[in-house]
C-alpha positions as CSV (number, residue, x, y, z in Angstrom):
1,X,-26.1,-24.8,-1.3
2,X,-26.3,-25.6,-5.0
3,X,-24.2,-28.4,-6.3
4,X,-22.1,-25.9,-8.3
5,X,-22.1,-22.9,-5.9
6,X,-21.7,-19.3,-7.1
7,X,-18.5,-18.0,-5.5
8,X,-17.5,-14.3,-5.7
9,X,-13.9,-13.5,-4.9
10,X,-13.5,-9.9,-3.9
11,X,-9.9,-9.0,-4.8
12,X,-7.7,-10.8,-7.4
13,X,-4.2,-10.2,-6.1
14,X,-1.9,-13.1,-5.1
15,X,-4.3,-14.7,-2.6
16,X,-7.5,-14.1,-4.6
17,X,-6.0,-15.6,-7.7
18,X,-4.8,-18.7,-5.8
19,X,-8.3,-19.2,-4.3
20,X,-9.8,-18.9,-7.8
21,X,-7.5,-21.4,-9.3
22,X,-8.4,-23.9,-6.6
23,X,-12.2,-23.5,-7.1
24,X,-12.4,-22.9,-10.8
25,X,-13.4,-26.5,-11.8
26,X,-15.8,-27.1,-8.9
27,X,-17.6,-23.8,-8.6
28,X,-19.0,-20.9,-10.7
29,X,-16.3,-18.4,-9.8
30,X,-16.4,-14.6,-10.4
31,X,-13.4,-12.5,-9.4
32,X,-13.6,-8.7,-8.9
33,X,-10.3,-7.0,-9.6
34,X,-9.2,-3.3,-9.8
35,X,-6.7,-4.2,-12.5
36,X,-7.0,-6.7,-15.4
37,X,-3.9,-8.6,-14.3
38,X,-2.3,-10.2,-11.3
39,X,-0.1,-7.5,-10.0
40,X,1.8,-9.1,-7.1
41,X,2.6,-7.3,-3.9
42,X,5.7,-9.5,-3.5
43,X,9.3,-8.8,-4.1
44,X,9.3,-5.0,-4.1
45,X,13.1,-5.0,-4.2
46,X,13.2,-6.8,-7.5
47,X,10.3,-4.7,-8.8
48,X,12.2,-1.4,-8.4
49,X,15.7,-2.8,-9.2
50,X,14.9,-5.2,-12.0
51,X,11.5,-4.3,-13.4
52,X,11.7,-6.5,-16.5
53,X,12.7,-9.6,-14.5
54,X,10.0,-8.9,-12.0
55,X,7.3,-8.5,-14.7
56,X,8.0,-12.0,-16.0
57,X,7.1,-13.6,-12.7
58,X,4.8,-11.2,-10.9
59,X,2.8,-9.3,-13.5
60,X,0.5,-11.7,-15.3
61,X,-2.6,-10.7,-17.3
62,X,-5.6,-12.8,-16.2
63,X,-5.9,-14.0,-19.8
64,X,-2.5,-15.6,-19.4
65,X,-3.5,-17.7,-16.4
66,X,-4.8,-20.9,-17.9
67,X,-6.9,-22.0,-14.9
68,X,-8.7,-18.6,-15.0
69,X,-10.2,-19.5,-18.3
70,X,-13.1,-20.9,-16.3
71,X,-13.4,-17.8,-14.1
72,X,-15.3,-14.7,-15.0
73,X,-13.3,-11.6,-14.0
74,X,-15.0,-8.2,-13.5
75,X,-12.7,-5.2,-13.8
76,X,-13.8,-2.5,-11.4
77,X,-14.3,-1.7,-7.7
78,X,-16.8,-3.0,-5.2
79,X,-19.1,-0.4,-3.9
80,X,-20.9,-2.4,-1.2
81,X,-22.0,-5.8,-0.1
82,X,-25.7,-6.7,0.5
83,X,-25.4,-9.7,2.9
84,X,-29.1,-10.2,3.3
85,X,-29.6,-10.6,-0.5
86,X,-26.1,-12.0,-1.0
87,X,-25.2,-9.6,-3.7
88,X,-22.0,-7.7,-4.5
89,X,-22.4,-4.3,-6.1
90,X,-19.6,-3.4,-8.5
91,X,-18.7,-0.2,-10.4
92,X,-17.2,-1.4,-13.6
93,X,-14.0,0.2,-14.9
94,X,-15.6,0.7,-18.3
95,X,-18.6,2.4,-16.8
96,X,-21.9,1.2,-15.4
97,X,-22.6,-1.2,-12.6
98,X,-23.1,-4.9,-12.2
99,X,-24.7,-7.0,-9.4
100,X,-23.1,-10.3,-8.6
101,X,-25.1,-12.8,-6.6
102,X,-23.2,-15.3,-4.5
103,X,-23.6,-18.4,-2.4
104,X,-20.1,-18.0,-1.0
105,X,-18.1,-14.7,-0.8
106,X,-14.3,-14.7,-0.3
107,X,-12.8,-11.4,0.7
108,X,-9.2,-11.1,-0.4
109,X,-8.9,-7.4,-1.1
110,X,-5.6,-7.0,0.7
111,X,-4.2,-3.7,2.0
112,X,-2.9,-0.3,0.9
113,X,0.8,0.1,1.7
114,X,3.0,2.6,-0.1
115,X,3.0,3.1,-3.8
116,X,3.1,-0.6,-4.6
117,X,-0.2,-1.7,-2.9
118,X,-3.3,0.4,-3.5
119,X,-6.9,0.1,-4.4
120,X,-7.0,2.4,-7.5
121,X,-8.7,1.1,-10.6
122,X,-6.1,0.9,-13.4
123,X,-5.6,-0.7,-16.8
124,X,-2.5,-2.6,-17.7
125,X,-0.9,0.5,-19.3
126,X,-1.3,2.4,-16.0
127,X,0.4,-0.4,-14.1
128,X,3.3,-0.7,-16.5
129,X,3.8,3.1,-16.5
130,X,3.9,3.2,-12.7
131,X,6.5,0.5,-12.5
132,X,8.7,2.1,-15.0
133,X,8.5,5.6,-13.5
134,X,9.6,4.4,-10.1
135,X,12.4,2.2,-11.4
136,X,13.7,5.0,-13.7
137,X,13.7,7.6,-10.9
138,X,15.7,5.3,-8.6
139,X,18.1,4.4,-11.3
140,X,18.9,8.1,-11.9
141,X,19.7,8.7,-8.2
142,X,23.1,8.6,-6.7
143,X,21.9,8.5,-3.1
144,X,18.7,6.7,-1.9
145,X,17.3,6.6,1.6
146,X,15.0,3.6,2.4
147,X,12.9,4.3,5.5
148,X,11.8,1.2,7.4
149,X,13.5,-2.0,8.7
150,X,10.8,-4.5,7.8
151,X,11.1,-7.1,5.0
152,X,10.0,-4.6,2.3
153,X,12.6,-1.9,3.3
154,X,15.3,-4.5,3.6
155,X,14.5,-6.0,0.2
156,X,14.6,-2.6,-1.5
157,X,17.8,-1.5,0.0
158,X,19.5,-4.9,-0.7
159,X,18.4,-5.1,-4.3
160,X,19.3,-1.5,-5.2
161,X,22.8,-2.1,-3.7
162,X,23.4,-5.7,-4.8
163,X,22.3,-5.1,-8.4
164,X,24.4,-1.9,-8.6
165,X,21.4,0.3,-9.4
166,X,22.2,3.0,-6.9
167,X,25.8,3.8,-5.8
168,X,24.9,5.0,-2.3
169,X,22.1,3.2,-0.4
170,X,21.1,4.0,3.1
171,X,18.7,1.9,5.3
172,X,17.1,3.6,8.3
173,X,15.4,1.5,11.0
174,X,14.2,2.3,14.6
175,X,15.6,-0.8,16.3
176,X,19.2,-2.1,16.7
177,X,18.6,-4.6,13.8
178,X,16.1,-4.7,11.0
179,X,13.3,-7.4,10.7
180,X,11.9,-7.2,14.2
181,X,9.3,-9.9,13.4
182,X,11.8,-12.5,12.3
183,X,13.9,-15.0,14.3
184,X,17.3,-13.8,15.5
185,X,19.3,-16.1,13.2
186,X,17.4,-14.6,10.2
187,X,18.1,-11.1,11.4
188,X,21.8,-11.8,11.8
189,X,22.1,-13.3,8.4
190,X,20.3,-10.5,6.7
191,X,22.5,-7.9,8.5
192,X,25.5,-9.7,7.2
193,X,24.1,-9.7,3.6
194,X,23.3,-6.0,3.8
195,X,26.8,-5.1,5.1
196,X,28.4,-7.2,2.4
197,X,26.4,-5.4,-0.3
198,X,27.6,-2.0,1.0
199,X,24.2,-0.8,2.4
200,X,24.7,1.9,5.0
201,X,22.6,0.9,8.0
202,X,21.4,3.5,10.4
203,X,19.8,1.9,13.5
204,X,17.9,3.9,16.1
205,X,16.4,6.2,13.6
206,X,12.6,6.8,13.7
207,X,11.4,9.1,10.9
208,X,8.9,11.8,11.3
209,X,6.3,10.9,8.8
210,X,4.5,14.0,7.3
211,X,0.9,14.4,8.3
212,X,-1.4,12.4,6.0
213,X,1.5,10.8,4.1
214,X,1.3,7.0,3.6
215,X,4.4,6.4,1.6
216,X,2.4,6.5,-1.6
217,X,5.1,8.3,-3.6
218,X,8.9,8.7,-3.6
219,X,10.1,12.0,-2.0
220,X,13.2,14.1,-2.1
221,X,12.9,16.4,1.0
222,X,15.3,15.8,3.8
223,X,14.1,13.2,6.3
224,X,13.7,14.4,9.9
225,X,13.9,12.2,12.9
226,X,11.8,11.9,16.1
227,X,14.9,10.3,17.7
228,X,16.9,13.5,17.5
229,X,19.5,12.9,14.7
230,X,20.3,15.6,12.1
231,X,18.1,15.6,9.0
232,X,19.3,13.3,6.2
233,X,19.1,14.4,2.5
234,X,19.0,12.0,-0.4
235,X,18.2,12.2,-4.1
236,X,15.3,9.9,-3.5
237,X,13.5,8.7,-0.3
238,X,11.5,5.5,-0.4
239,X,9.1,5.0,2.5
240,X,8.5,1.5,3.8
241,X,7.3,2.3,7.3
242,X,4.5,-0.3,7.4
243,X,1.5,2.1,7.4
244,X,-0.9,-0.7,6.3
245,X,-4.6,0.1,5.7
246,X,-7.1,-2.7,4.9
247,X,-9.2,-2.4,1.7
248,X,-12.4,-3.0,3.6
249,X,-14.5,0.2,3.4
250,X,-17.2,-1.5,1.3
251,X,-17.8,-4.3,3.9
252,X,-20.5,-4.3,6.7
253,X,-18.9,-2.7,9.8
254,X,-20.0,-5.8,11.9
255,X,-17.5,-7.9,9.9
256,X,-14.5,-5.7,10.9
257,X,-12.3,-5.3,13.9
258,X,-11.3,-1.9,15.4
259,X,-8.6,-1.5,12.8
260,X,-10.8,-2.3,9.8
261,X,-9.4,-5.8,9.2
262,X,-11.9,-8.6,8.6
263,X,-12.6,-10.8,11.6
264,X,-12.2,-14.5,11.0
265,X,-12.4,-17.7,13.0
266,X,-10.0,-20.6,12.9
267,X,-11.5,-21.7,9.6
268,X,-11.0,-18.2,8.0
269,X,-14.8,-17.8,8.1
270,X,-16.3,-14.4,9.1
271,X,-18.1,-15.0,12.4
272,X,-21.9,-14.6,12.4
273,X,-22.2,-14.9,8.6
274,X,-23.3,-17.7,6.4
275,X,-20.8,-18.5,3.6
276,X,-18.4,-15.6,3.9
277,X,-14.6,-16.1,4.2
278,X,-11.6,-13.8,4.4
279,X,-8.0,-14.5,3.6
280,X,-4.8,-12.7,2.9
281,X,-3.5,-9.4,4.3
282,X,-7.0,-8.1,4.9
283,X,-8.0,-11.0,7.3
284,X,-7.3,-10.7,11.0
285,X,-6.3,-14.3,11.2
286,X,-3.4,-13.9,13.7
287,X,-1.1,-11.0,14.9
288,X,0.9,-11.1,11.7
289,X,-2.2,-11.6,9.5
290,X,-0.2,-14.4,7.8
291,X,-2.9,-16.3,5.9
292,X,-1.5,-14.6,2.8
293,X,1.8,-16.5,3.2
294,X,0.9,-19.8,5.0
295,X,-1.4,-21.7,2.7
296,X,-4.5,-19.8,3.7
297,X,-5.8,-20.0,0.2
298,X,-5.9,-23.8,0.5
299,X,-7.8,-23.6,3.7
300,X,-10.5,-21.4,2.2
301,X,-10.7,-23.4,-1.0
302,X,-11.1,-26.7,1.0
303,X,-13.8,-25.2,3.2
304,X,-15.8,-23.8,0.3
305,X,-15.7,-27.2,-1.3
306,X,-16.7,-28.8,2.0
307,X,-19.7,-26.5,2.3
308,X,-20.7,-27.2,-1.3
309,X,-20.7,-31.0,-0.6
310,X,-22.7,-30.6,2.7
311,X,-19.8,-31.5,5.0
312,X,-19.7,-29.9,8.5
313,X,-16.1,-30.4,9.3
314,X,-13.9,-27.6,8.1
315,X,-10.2,-27.2,7.8
316,X,-8.4,-25.0,10.4
317,X,-5.8,-22.4,9.6
318,X,-2.6,-22.6,11.6
319,X,-0.2,-19.6,11.6
320,X,3.5,-19.9,12.5
321,X,4.7,-17.7,15.4
322,X,7.5,-16.2,13.2
323,X,7.7,-14.8,9.7
324,X,9.5,-16.9,7.1
325,X,10.3,-17.2,3.4
326,X,12.4,-15.3,1.0
327,X,13.4,-11.7,1.9
328,X,16.0,-10.5,-0.6
329,X,14.7,-12.4,-3.6
330,X,16.9,-13.9,-6.3
331,X,20.5,-12.6,-6.5
332,X,23.6,-13.5,-8.5
333,X,24.5,-16.2,-6.0
334,X,21.0,-17.7,-5.7
335,X,17.9,-17.2,-3.5
336,X,17.9,-17.5,0.3
337,X,14.8,-19.0,1.8
338,X,14.4,-18.7,5.6
339,X,12.5,-21.2,7.7
340,X,10.3,-20.2,10.7
341,X,13.2,-21.2,13.1
342,X,15.5,-18.8,11.3
343,X,17.6,-21.4,9.4
344,X,18.3,-20.6,5.7
345,X,18.7,-22.6,2.6
346,X,20.1,-21.3,-0.6
347,X,18.7,-22.2,-4.0
348,X,21.4,-22.1,-6.6
349,X,21.0,-19.3,-9.2
350,X,20.6,-21.6,-12.2
351,X,17.6,-23.3,-10.6
352,X,15.7,-20.2,-9.4
353,X,13.8,-19.4,-12.6
354,X,13.1,-22.9,-13.9
355,X,12.5,-24.6,-10.5
356,X,11.0,-21.9,-8.2
357,X,9.2,-19.6,-10.7
358,X,8.4,-21.6,-13.8
359,X,7.7,-24.9,-12.2
360,X,6.6,-24.2,-8.6
361,X,5.0,-20.8,-8.9
362,X,3.6,-20.7,-12.4
363,X,2.9,-24.4,-13.1
364,X,2.0,-25.8,-9.7
365,X,0.5,-22.8,-7.8
366,X,-1.0,-20.7,-10.6
367,X,-1.8,-23.9,-12.5
368,X,-0.3,-22.7,-15.8
369,X,1.0,-19.4,-17.2
370,X,1.0,-18.9,-21.0
371,X,3.7,-16.0,-21.1
372,X,2.1,-14.4,-24.2
373,X,3.2,-10.9,-23.3
């Protein structure tokens, strides 16, 4: 491998950007992105309930990320990979095509999930318009039904209620409690927070999802239930039912598992390939596909550097058995962060922006954000 390897990062969302910031000074990095900015898939509750506050922390043009000054970004979509010639074929958003040769390929294209995670090619104005349209429609509603008891549905319901955006918020989930993938102490604490915020919880409700519908838009038709309850009508229905689809159609089929996620070994390397890694929601790293949230980007960056220097020993990715982290986001009384064992710590509200976002996220993880917007 050359002393300064050519690294192509397919996908510049949260994980792809973090890999790029780690490798920018040691490698020749090219990132392929469907949008000219980091549009985070995190904190949907804040995105729909406080879009301006969400923008500051989670919508960042690539030009405002200082460490990406050394990274070439290509705005467009990947058509296919030629693994024999080590070339990525990209259709540019502005028209035409470009071929990107690589020594190392990092697949970080994420997943499609509802209206907030998709693979459409957009410019920044498209992104802004989509955020505002959803937030405005929810703010105009008196009754909102959130379908799905995972972290996304819980976050949306809690934020709409806690911030007073919608007077009447209903959360429907199929189990007795929401958050089935989290430890019991976390679930109990979140239920208490939802109840205190005035969210109407409806356990034991499994929605009938219309054929071909993936939650890609807000709806207003009454929701019908496979579990036998009467239909429920709301001004707006937000679907967060976890119908996740990987953005992997451009990859060789041999790299994918039966669900279309990218196979990886303990080092987040694609088996049977030379110099191909996958990380984030698209990577089948563990049952929760948790390399997006558990320092997977550091593992990939370290292993790319190791290959570049001729080292054979690679770092291993270790996934926790339970989900953890922030669920509700920042509220008026601070931010709750849950550990893998279910215990929670609260960061006081005055420290959330300067400590967690400005210092930790923007300065340390992203390696500098200019905030010129």
